[in-house]
C-alpha distance (Angstrom), angle and dihedral (degrees) to the residues before:
residue distance angle dihedral
M1 . . .
S2 3.82 . .
T3 3.75 88.2 .
D4 3.83 91.9 52.9
N5 4.02 91.8 50.4
S6 3.81 90.5 48.5
R7 3.78 89.0 47.4
S8 3.77 94.3 51.0
A9 3.78 92.0 44.6
T10 3.73 88.7 52.7
Q11 3.83 90.3 50.0
K12 3.80 89.5 51.8
D13 3.85 91.1 48.1
L14 3.88 87.9 50.6
D15 3.82 91.6 49.6
D16 3.76 90.4 48.5
L17 3.83 91.7 46.3
H18 3.70 89.2 48.0
R19 3.83 93.4 51.9
R20 3.90 91.4 48.3
F21 3.71 89.4 49.4
D22 3.80 91.7 51.6
E23 3.82 89.5 48.3
H24 3.81 92.8 48.6
Y25 3.79 91.3 45.9
A26 3.80 90.5 49.5
E27 3.71 91.7 49.0
R28 3.88 90.2 46.7
M29 3.83 91.5 50.8
D30 3.77 89.2 50.3
R31 3.78 91.6 53.8
I32 3.75 90.6 46.8
E33 3.75 93.4 49.8
K34 3.87 90.9 49.4
K35 3.76 89.3 49.9
L36 3.90 90.4 48.4
D37 3.78 88.5 51.2
E38 3.68 92.7 48.9
L39 3.91 89.9 49.6
T40 3.79 89.5 47.9
N41 3.73 90.9 53.2
A42 3.71 90.7 46.7
V43 3.85 92.2 51.1
V44 3.83 90.3 47.5
S45 3.80 90.7 50.9
I46 3.81 92.5 48.3
A47 3.86 90.9 47.9
R48 3.92 89.1 51.6
A49 3.79 92.8 47.6
E50 3.86 88.5 47.8
E51 3.76 89.4 53.2
K52 3.70 93.2 49.5
I53 3.94 88.9 48.0
V54 3.71 90.2 50.9
V55 3.85 92.5 49.2
L56 3.91 89.8 48.8
I57 3.73 90.9 50.8
E58 3.78 90.7 51.8
D59 3.69 90.6 46.9
T60 3.87 92.8 49.2
A61 3.73 88.8 49.7
E62 3.82 90.7 53.2
I63 3.74 90.7 47.9
K64 3.69 93.5 49.9
A65 3.85 91.7 49.5
A66 3.87 89.1 50.3
I67 3.72 92.9 47.6
N68 3.88 90.6 49.6
S69 3.72 89.5 48.6
H70 3.82 92.8 50.9
T71 3.77 90.5 46.2
N72 3.80 91.3 51.8
R73 3.88 89.6 48.5
L74 3.84 90.3 49.5
H75 3.71 90.3 51.6
E76 3.79 91.4 50.8
L77 3.80 89.3 48.7
E78 3.64 90.6 50.6
L79 3.79 91.9 52.6
D80 3.84 89.7 47.5
V81 3.77 93.5 52.4
S82 3.74 89.4 48.9
R83 3.75 92.6 51.6
N84 3.84 90.7 46.0
K85 3.80 91.4 47.8
A86 3.91 87.5 54.5
N87 3.79 91.0 46.0
L88 3.79 93.2 46.3
K89 3.92 89.3 50.4
S90 3.77 90.7 51.7
L91 3.78 91.1 46.7
F92 3.78 90.0 47.3
N93 3.82 91.0 51.8
F94 3.84 91.0 48.5
F95 3.72 91.9 47.6
W96 3.88 92.3 55.1
T97 3.82 90.7 41.1
A98 3.83 88.5 55.2
V99 3.88 91.7 43.7
G100 3.74 88.3 50.7
A101 3.76 93.0 46.4
I102 3.77 95.0 48.5
T103 3.80 90.9 44.9
T104 3.79 88.8 53.9
V105 3.72 92.6 48.4
L106 3.83 89.6 47.9
V107 3.76 93.0 49.4
A108 3.80 91.2 45.4
M109 3.91 90.6 49.6
A110 3.84 88.8 48.7
M111 3.72 93.9 47.9
N112 3.90 90.7 48.5
S113 3.79 90.0 50.3
I114 3.77 92.5 47.3
L115 3.81 94.1 43.8
P116 3.83 109.4 50.7
């Protein structure tokens, strides 16, 4: 009979131990699930940040290309202005040379008509 009492006490202890193990296991699984959820959220946040960075890099590359294009256009315009300035200076000199020549001819004609 003493063997039977010790056996049933052992079974009760085993059942209690099994119940505590199940509770501990459930708590541990809950903590693991929470940590996995946190990790999932962190990975999603990192992926979103990476997507934003990629978009910013693409935008930056487009902006740099546009700036380079505008810089090249400005340089070409500066060259055109410089050429036009030289051409206008030449045209201006030609104009005043022609005006001087025409004036000289007119004065000479007037002098010839006044002085027979």
